[in-house]
C-alpha positions in Angstrom: 0.0 0.0 0.0 2.8 2.4 0.9 4.5 1.7 -2.5 1.2 2.5 -4.3 0.8 5.7 -2.4 4.4 6.7 -3.2 3.7 6.0 -6.8 0.5 8.1 -6.8 2.3 11.0 -5.0 5.2 10.8 -7.5 2.8 10.7 -10.5 0.8 13.7 -9.2 3.9 15.7 -8.7 4.9 15.1 -12.3 1.6 15.5 -14.1 0.8 19.2 -13.7 -0.7 20.8 -16.8 -0.9 24.3 -18.1 -2.8 26.0 -20.9 -0.8 27.4 -23.8 -2.2 29.9 -26.3 -1.1 29.5 -30.0 -1.8 31.3 -33.2 -2.2 34.8 -31.7 -4.9 33.7 -29.2 -7.2 32.3 -31.8 -6.6 28.7 -31.1 -6.3 27.4 -27.5 -4.6 24.1 -26.8 -3.8 22.4 -23.6 -0.1 21.7 -23.2 1.4 19.5 -20.4 4.1 21.1 -18.4 6.0 18.5 -16.4 7.3 19.0 -12.9 10.5 17.0 -12.4 11.9 16.4 -8.9 15.1 14.5 -8.3 17.1 13.8 -5.2 19.1 11.1 -3.4 16.2 10.0 -1.1 12.4 10.2 -1.5 10.0 9.4 1.4 6.3 9.8 1.3 3.8 9.8 4.2 0.2 9.2 3.4 -1.0 10.2 6.9 0.6 13.6 6.9 0.2 14.0 3.1 3.9 14.9 2.7 6.8 13.9 0.5 10.3 14.6 1.7 13.1 14.7 -0.9 16.7 14.9 0.4 20.2 15.2 -0.9 21.0 17.2 -4.1 17.4 18.1 -4.7 16.5 19.6 -8.0 13.1 20.7 -9.1 12.4 21.6 -12.8 9.2 23.1 -14.2 9.5 24.5 -17.6 12.5 26.8 -17.5 12.3 27.4 -13.7 14.7 25.6 -11.4 15.0 25.1 -7.6 18.0 23.5 -5.9 18.2 22.6 -2.2 19.5 20.0 0.3 16.0 19.1 1.3 12.5 19.8 0.0 9.2 19.0 1.7 6.2 18.8 -0.5 2.8 19.3 1.1 -0.2 17.7 -0.8 -3.9 18.3 -0.7 -6.6 15.6 -0.4 -6.3 14.9 -4.1 -2.6 14.4 -3.7 -1.7 17.6 -5.7 1.2 19.7 -4.4 0.1 22.9 -2.6 3.3 24.0 -1.0 7.0 23.3 -1.2 9.5 24.1 1.6 13.2 24.0 0.6 16.0 24.3 3.2 19.8 24.0 3.0 21.8 25.6 0.2 18.6 26.9 -1.4 18.8 28.7 -4.7 16.6 29.2 -7.7 16.2 30.5 -11.2 12.8 31.6 -12.4 11.5 33.4 -15.5 9.0 36.2 -15.3 6.0 36.7 -17.6 8.1 39.1 -19.7 10.9 36.5 -19.9 13.4 38.1 -17.5 15.5 35.6 -15.6 15.5 36.1 -11.8 18.0 34.2 -9.6 18.0 34.0 -5.8 19.1 32.3 -2.7 18.0 32.1 1.0 18.3 29.8 4.0 14.7 28.7 3.4 12.3 29.1 0.5 8.6 28.4 0.6 6.7 28.1 -2.7 2.9 28.3 -2.6 1.6 26.5 -5.7 -1.9 27.9 -5.2 -0.9 31.5 -5.7 2.5 31.3 -7.4 4.2 33.1 -4.5 7.8 32.5 -3.4 8.9 33.4 0.2 12.6 33.6 0.8 13.5 33.6 4.5 16.8 34.5 6.2 19.7 35.9 4.2 17.4 36.4 1.2 19.0 37.7 -2.1 17.3 38.2 -5.4 19.1 39.3 -8.6 18.0 40.0 -12.2 20.3 37.9 -14.4 22.4 40.1 -16.8 21.7 43.3 -14.8 23.1 44.8 -11.6 19.6 44.8 -10.0 19.8 43.2 -6.6 17.4 43.0 -3.6 18.4 41.7 -0.2 16.5 41.3 3.1 15.5 39.0 5.9 12.4 38.1 4.0 11.5 38.6 0.3 8.2 37.7 -1.2 8.0 37.3 -5.0 5.1 36.6 -7.2 6.2 36.1 -10.8 2.7 36.0 -12.3 1.5 39.1 -10.6 4.9 40.8 -10.9 5.5 42.0 -7.4 8.2 41.8 -4.7 7.8 42.6 -1.0 11.0 43.0 1.0 11.3 43.0 4.8 14.5 44.0 6.6 15.5 44.3 10.3 17.5 46.8 12.3 20.5 44.5 12.0 20.0 43.8 8.3 17.8 46.4 6.5 16.2 45.8 3.2 18.6 46.8 0.4 17.9 47.6 -3.2 20.6 48.1 -5.9 19.5 49.2 -9.3 21.5 50.4 -12.3 20.2 53.8 -13.1 21.4 53.7 -16.7 19.1 50.7 -17.3 16.2 52.7 -15.8 17.0 55.8 -17.8 17.3 53.8 -21.0 13.9 52.1 -20.3 12.3 55.6 -19.7 13.8 56.9 -22.9 12.4 54.0 -24.9 8.9 54.4 -23.3 9.0 58.1 -24.0 9.9 57.5 -27.7 6.9 55.1 -28.0 4.4 57.6 -26.6 5.7 60.5 -28.8 4.1 60.5 -32.2 5.8 62.4 -35.1 4.0 65.6 -35.9 2.6 65.7 -39.4 3.1 68.9 -41.4 0.0 70.4 -43.0 0.3 71.1 -46.8 
């Protein structure tokens, strides 16, 4: 029975699906997006509805990646993942809706699969890959689908933001050029 439950948990973790829109939104088609979890040890508990993966844990979903020493997966009554808690050498790479790559690390990372929110706890650092944008704090909350970040600091370690002003100025120039229309001369 335990083997069957482990197989069901394993299968439910791998068989998440997502909708993909093709042909400029005219044709909708369901596309399966697999969640792949690897590690040195996998233990499932049907009473607590948890799966614990330990040792060189890697989680892949699309282009997103999570690495940790240990990941606990908390399942709902239908054995679908609701929350992931990663501890020990925790780091990640995720891609935003506008395809920016974000990397980060923390002592502990909690991912809420229901709302797409990442909570980085203790020594949290988030960077935009290819830019000098960095956020640090005791706790950072990211939501890549809604596009927000909340950062909490403390008196010993305040929240810190580092942004390249040239990147911001360049983006502002491009936005201004798009909004300005060339004036047409009257004959």
